N, C-alpha and C positions, 0 to 999 in steps of 0.2 A: 094213618100212623105209619111213619117210615120204619123199616126194619133193617137190622144189621145182622150179619152172620157171625156167630161166636163158636169157638172150639172148646173142648173139654179135655184137660190134661189127664183126667182119670178114665176117659173113654176116647182114645185116639181115633181120629177119623169121623167122629160124631160132630155134626154141624147143627146148630140150632139158630133160629131166627128170633131176635128179641127187639124190643122197642129201642130204636136208635138214640133218641134223645136221652132216655134214662141211662143207657149204656155209656154214652159219651160223657155225661155228667159224672157218673160214678167212676169211670176210668180216670178222668182228670183229677178227681178228689183222691182216689186211691193212690195214684202215682205221686200226687203232691205230698201225701202224708207218709208214704213208705220211705224208709231210710235207704241210703245207698249201700250200706254195708251190714254185715252180720253184727249183732245177733238179730236185728230186725224187730218187728212188732208182732205180738200175738193178736188173735182175732178181736179180743175185747179192746185192746189199745187202738187197733185200726178202726173199729166201730165208733169209739168215742171221738177220735180225731176227725173222722169223715162226717159225722153228724153236723158239725159246725160249718161244713163247706157245701153241703148239698142244697140246691134250690127247693124251697118249700113248695113251689108250684109242681114239681115232679115227684117229690117225696113228702107229701103232707103229713105232719106229725111223725115223721120218721117211718112212715108206712113202707113195708117191704125192703127196708134198707139191708137187713141181714141177707136176704135172698140175693139182692143185687151185688152185694160185696162178694158173695160166693161165685156168682156168674162171672164177674169181672176177674176175680182171682184165678179161677180155673182157665179162663180164656188167656190171660196174660202168662200163666204158667205154660200153657200149651204153645204159646208163641215165643217162649223162652225170654220173656221180658221181666219176669220176677222169679225169684228163687224161694223154694220152700226149704227152710232149714230143718235138719233132722233132729229136732229137739222136742221136748215135752214141757210145756205146751208147744204146739207148732208155732213157728214164727216165719215171717216173710220179709224179704228185702229185694231191692232192685237187682236184676241180673248184672253181671260184670260189664256187659257191653252197654248198659243203660247209665252207668255212673259218669 
C-alpha cells in the first residue's frame, strides 16, 4: 500500500502517513464539491455530496468516509487550500487562491 504524508491544521508540524489511493480519491471529491466562495458547505452537506463521487472499491458502503473527509479537510486547511468559515455550524469553501 502506497502512503502519502498529510498535515493537520489543528496540530501544526504534525505529519501523518495515510493510504495514498484513499487520500487522492477523497481529495478529488472534496475539492469537486466544495464551493469557491463563502458561505461554503457544512460537514453534512459535504458528506452527502461526496458519497456520490467516491469509488466503491476504496470506500465500500461508505465505510470510513467521515474519517477520510476529516483527514483531507485538516490537510487542505493546513496547506491553505480551503478556508474554514467562522460560523455555526462550521462551513468550508476553497481558499481565495484556489478560485
